[in-house]
C-alpha positions as CSV (number, residue, x, y, z in Angstrom):
1,M,0.0,0.1,-0.1
2,E,1.8,3.2,-1.1
3,W,1.2,6.6,0.9
4,S,-1.8,8.5,-0.3
5,E,-4.5,11.1,0.9
6,E,-6.7,9.4,-1.1
7,I,-6.4,6.2,0.1
8,G,-9.7,5.0,2.0
9,G,-11.3,2.0,4.0
10,Q,-11.2,0.0,7.0
11,V,-8.1,-1.3,8.5
12,N,-7.5,-5.4,7.1
13,K,-5.8,-5.9,10.9
14,D,-7.6,-9.5,11.3
15,I,-5.8,-10.8,7.5
16,F,-3.9,-13.9,7.4
17,T,-0.8,-13.9,5.4
18,I,1.3,-16.3,3.9
19,S,5.0,-15.5,2.5
20,T,8.4,-16.4,1.6
21,F,11.2,-14.8,2.1
22,I,15.2,-15.9,0.5
23,Q,18.1,-16.0,2.4
24,S,21.0,-16.4,0.3
25,Y,24.4,-18.7,1.6
26,D,27.6,-19.4,0.7
27,N,28.4,-22.1,4.0
28,V,27.0,-25.0,5.4
29,V,28.7,-23.9,8.6
30,D,27.8,-20.1,8.7
31,T,24.6,-19.5,11.4
32,H,22.2,-17.2,10.4
33,Y,19.9,-15.4,13.0
34,L,16.5,-15.3,13.1
35,L,15.6,-12.0,15.5
36,P,12.1,-11.3,16.0
37,F,11.1,-7.8,17.9
38,G,8.0,-6.3,19.3
39,D,6.1,-4.9,21.9
40,V,9.1,-2.3,21.9
41,H,6.0,0.3,23.1
42,Y,8.6,3.2,21.6
43,K,7.4,6.8,23.2
44,N,6.1,5.5,26.2
45,P,7.5,6.7,29.4
46,Q,8.6,3.5,30.5
47,H,10.2,2.4,27.2
48,H,13.5,1.3,28.1
49,D,15.4,4.0,25.3
50,E,18.7,2.8,26.3
51,L,18.2,-1.3,25.9
52,W,16.6,-0.6,22.9
53,A,19.4,1.3,21.8
54,D,22.4,-1.3,22.7
55,W,19.5,-4.2,21.1
56,C,19.6,-2.0,17.7
57,E,23.3,-1.6,17.8
58,W,24.1,-4.9,18.2
59,A,21.5,-6.4,16.0
60,K,23.0,-3.9,13.1
61,K,26.3,-5.6,13.1
62,K,25.0,-9.2,13.7
63,P,26.1,-11.3,10.5
64,R,23.8,-13.3,8.6
65,S,20.7,-11.8,10.4
66,M,16.7,-11.7,9.6
67,F,14.2,-9.4,11.5
68,I,10.5,-10.4,11.9
69,G,8.4,-7.9,13.7
70,M,6.0,-9.0,16.5
71,G,3.4,-6.1,16.8
72,D,3.3,-3.0,19.0
73,Y,6.0,-1.4,18.1
74,M,5.0,2.6,19.3
75,E,3.1,3.6,22.2
76,W,-0.6,4.1,20.3
77,F,-4.0,3.4,20.7
78,S,-5.2,0.6,21.8
79,D,-8.6,-1.0,20.0
80,L,-10.9,0.4,22.8
81,E,-9.3,4.4,22.5
82,R,-9.4,3.5,19.0
83,R,-13.0,3.3,19.2
84,G,-13.2,6.5,20.9
85,V,-11.5,8.8,19.1
86,R,-13.3,7.6,15.5
87,S,-16.6,8.7,17.5
88,I,-15.0,12.1,18.1
89,N,-16.3,14.3,15.5
90,L,-12.8,16.4,15.0
91,H,-12.0,19.3,12.4
92,E,-10.1,18.5,9.4
93,S,-7.4,20.9,10.6
94,S,-7.0,18.0,13.9
95,E,-7.3,15.2,12.3
96,K,-4.4,16.3,10.0
97,M,-2.7,17.6,13.2
98,M,-2.9,14.1,14.7
99,D,-1.9,12.1,11.3
100,D,1.4,14.8,11.4
101,F,2.6,13.8,14.8
102,A,1.9,10.0,13.8
103,K,4.1,10.2,10.7
104,E,6.7,12.2,12.5
105,T,6.7,9.7,15.2
106,C,6.9,6.5,12.6
107,D,9.7,8.2,10.9
108,E,11.6,8.7,14.0
109,F,11.3,4.7,14.4
110,Y,12.4,4.0,11.2
111,S,15.3,5.6,11.7
112,Q,15.9,3.4,13.9
113,I,15.5,0.4,12.7
114,S,16.2,1.1,8.8
115,F,19.5,-0.5,9.2
116,M,17.0,-3.8,8.9
117,K,16.4,-3.0,5.3
118,G,16.1,-6.1,2.8
119,R,16.5,-8.6,6.0
120,V,12.7,-8.3,7.2
121,L,10.4,-11.2,6.8
122,G,7.9,-9.0,7.6
123,L,5.9,-6.9,10.4
124,L,2.6,-8.5,12.3
125,E,0.0,-6.1,13.8
126,G,-0.2,-5.8,17.1
127,N,-3.0,-4.3,19.2
128,H,-1.5,-0.5,19.7
129,F,-1.3,1.0,16.7
130,Y,-2.6,4.5,15.3
131,Q,-4.3,4.6,11.9
132,F,-4.4,7.3,9.4
133,Q,-7.2,9.5,7.9
134,N,-6.6,7.5,4.5
135,G,-7.0,3.8,6.2
136,M,-3.2,2.7,6.5
137,T,-1.9,1.8,9.7
138,S,1.2,2.6,11.5
139,T,2.2,-0.7,10.8
140,Q,1.5,-0.8,7.1
141,Y,3.4,2.7,6.6
142,L,6.3,1.1,8.5
143,C,6.1,-2.2,6.2
144,Q,6.2,0.5,3.0
145,K,9.0,2.1,4.5
146,L,11.2,-0.9,5.2
147,G,10.5,-2.5,1.7
148,C,8.9,-5.6,3.6
149,K,5.9,-7.7,3.6
150,Y,2.6,-6.6,5.9
151,L,1.8,-10.3,7.9
152,G,-1.9,-8.7,9.4
153,A,-3.4,-10.4,12.8
154,S,-1.1,-13.7,12.2
155,G,1.6,-15.1,9.5
156,F,3.1,-18.2,8.2
157,V,6.5,-17.2,6.2
158,R,8.7,-19.5,4.5
159,I,12.5,-19.0,4.8
160,R,14.1,-20.4,1.9
161,F,18.1,-20.6,2.0
162,C,19.6,-21.0,-1.3
163,H,22.9,-21.7,-2.0
164,T,25.0,-19.0,-3.7
165,K,27.0,-21.6,-6.1
166,S,24.4,-24.4,-6.3
167,N,21.2,-25.7,-6.6
168,D,21.1,-27.1,-3.0
169,K,18.2,-25.9,-0.9
170,M,16.5,-26.0,2.2
171,K,13.7,-24.4,4.5
172,I,12.3,-23.5,7.7
173,D,8.7,-22.9,8.2
174,V,7.5,-19.9,10.4
175,F,4.4,-19.7,12.2
176,V,3.9,-16.0,13.9
177,H,0.8,-14.0,16.0
178,H,0.8,-11.1,17.8
179,G,-0.3,-12.9,21.2
180,K,-3.2,-13.6,23.0
181,G,-3.6,-14.3,26.5
182,A,-1.9,-13.2,29.6
183,S,-0.5,-16.0,32.0
184,R,1.4,-15.0,34.8
185,L,3.7,-18.3,34.9
186,V,6.0,-18.8,32.2
187,G,4.3,-22.5,31.8
188,G,0.9,-20.9,30.8
189,S,2.4,-18.0,28.7
190,L,4.3,-20.9,26.4
191,N,1.3,-23.4,26.6
192,T,-0.3,-20.7,24.5
193,V,2.6,-20.9,21.9
194,Q,2.5,-24.3,22.0
195,Q,-1.5,-24.3,21.2
196,M,-1.0,-22.6,17.8
197,A,0.8,-25.9,16.7
198,E,-2.9,-27.5,16.7
199,C,-3.5,-25.4,13.5
200,A,-0.2,-25.4,11.3
201,E,2.3,-27.2,10.6
202,A,5.8,-25.6,11.3
203,D,9.3,-25.7,12.6
204,I,9.0,-22.3,14.4
205,Y,6.4,-20.6,16.2
206,L,6.7,-17.3,17.7
207,M,4.2,-14.7,19.8
208,G,4.7,-11.7,21.8
209,H,1.8,-9.6,23.3
210,D,2.6,-10.8,27.3
211,H,6.0,-9.0,27.2
212,K,7.6,-12.7,28.5
213,K,10.8,-13.6,27.3
214,S,10.5,-17.4,27.2
215,I,11.5,-20.3,24.7
216,G,10.7,-24.1,24.7
217,M,11.8,-27.0,22.4
218,S,10.4,-30.1,21.4
219,S,11.3,-32.7,19.0
220,R,8.8,-35.2,16.9
221,L,9.8,-38.3,14.6
222,V,9.2,-38.0,11.1
223,L,10.1,-40.3,8.0
224,T,12.2,-38.8,5.6
225,D,13.6,-40.4,1.8
226,G,17.2,-40.3,0.8
227,R,19.5,-42.1,-1.3
228,T,19.8,-45.0,1.0
229,G,16.5,-45.5,1.5
230,I,13.7,-44.2,4.0
231,N,15.7,-42.9,7.0
232,L,13.7,-41.9,10.8
233,K,14.7,-38.4,11.7
234,E,13.7,-36.1,14.6
235,K,12.5,-32.5,13.6
236,K,13.4,-29.9,16.7
237,V,10.0,-27.7,17.3
238,L,10.8,-24.0,18.6
239,Y,8.0,-22.0,20.5
240,A,8.9,-18.5,21.9
241,R,7.4,-15.6,23.5
242,T,9.6,-12.7,21.9
243,G,10.2,-10.1,24.9
244,S,9.6,-6.1,25.3
245,F,11.2,-3.1,25.7
246,L,8.7,-1.7,28.3
247,K,9.7,-1.3,32.4
248,G,7.1,-2.4,34.6
249,Y,8.2,-1.2,37.9
250,E,10.2,2.4,38.5
251,P,10.1,4.4,41.5
252,D,6.8,6.9,41.7
253,K,5.8,5.8,37.7
254,P,2.4,4.7,37.3
255,S,1.9,1.4,35.3
256,Y,-0.6,-1.2,34.3
257,V,2.2,-3.8,35.4
258,T,2.1,-2.4,39.0
259,K,-1.6,-1.7,39.3
260,S,-2.1,-5.2,38.7
261,L,1.3,-6.7,40.6
262,L,1.9,-8.4,37.7
263,N,6.0,-9.9,37.5
264,P,8.6,-7.6,36.0
265,S,9.8,-8.9,32.4
266,D,12.9,-9.8,31.7
267,L,13.9,-7.1,28.8
268,G,15.3,-7.5,25.5
269,T,14.1,-10.4,22.8
270,V,15.1,-14.1,21.8
271,K,17.6,-14.9,19.3
272,I,17.0,-17.9,17.0
273,E,20.3,-19.3,15.5
274,L,19.6,-21.0,11.9
275,T,22.2,-23.3,10.9
276,P,22.8,-25.4,7.9
277,R,23.7,-28.7,8.0
278,T,24.5,-32.2,5.9
279,K,23.6,-35.0,7.5
280,K,25.5,-38.3,6.5
281,V,24.8,-42.4,7.3
282,E,27.0,-45.3,6.8
283,K,25.8,-48.0,4.6
284,N,28.1,-51.4,4.4
285,G,31.0,-49.2,4.7
286,K,30.1,-46.3,2.7
287,F,29.1,-42.7,3.9
288,F,26.4,-41.0,1.8
289,S,25.0,-37.2,2.5
290,E,21.6,-37.2,3.0
291,K,19.0,-34.5,3.0
292,N,20.3,-31.2,4.1
293,Y,18.5,-29.6,7.1
294,I,18.4,-26.4,9.1
295,D,19.6,-26.7,12.9
296,I,17.7,-25.1,15.4
297,H,18.6,-23.2,18.5
298,A,17.7,-20.2,20.6
299,T,19.0,-18.5,23.5
300,L,17.4,-15.5,25.8
């Protein structure tokens, strides 16, 4: 969607999307990094400016990195607040003033993440966003600036790893949703992410929203065909809540975390490592290279 004062219509934040992202590689020993970021809440008084700046500086220098946005990038209106704002009969000059301020804030945030351009799988819509008078959301505007896919409420992204000098190809499927639920305990929070596997078959499941930063892994047995016949393989599956940059407790400052006596969050993001591998099997004293695969690891 291109920026235009004539664009109209209602926000399509509830759409489901599918897309493909191509990641080139030279060596099978090199690790690639998938770095989700979301629940930044930029411009909130309790946004952790220093930690966010440090993370951006670190991510900027990370080799072979990819990024995916998990929603709630800036401190905009919630669903209830947007309905309230739309019910007010504002003058055109007031509407323009709000749009101008929102666009300026989006441009300011983009300047901090512009280094990601060309490496972003897409941006999810969260529950905090601004809707311009032309129907575009602040997230769609960021997607336009970054030249990346707008993922809507949830998305299926296939990362295709393509070797630069051969026909070797591998893939990882990522299923993402901004998030739902608000469990006080880490187990309950991750359970909601694991439930995503009930409706979609993926290698990685990501969810934000509750500001927790946690990871879980499981393995499944699958059968694959190879040069030596049928093979048994263990497939890793990763589940993660992707973290936040919004502080919960600060002396003499109000927040919904303080009011609800919620646990403070471990701020920052999860880091996902994706390493191309070639599995070798032995048969009758000879070693054969079986199908390539992507090894998955994650850290907090």
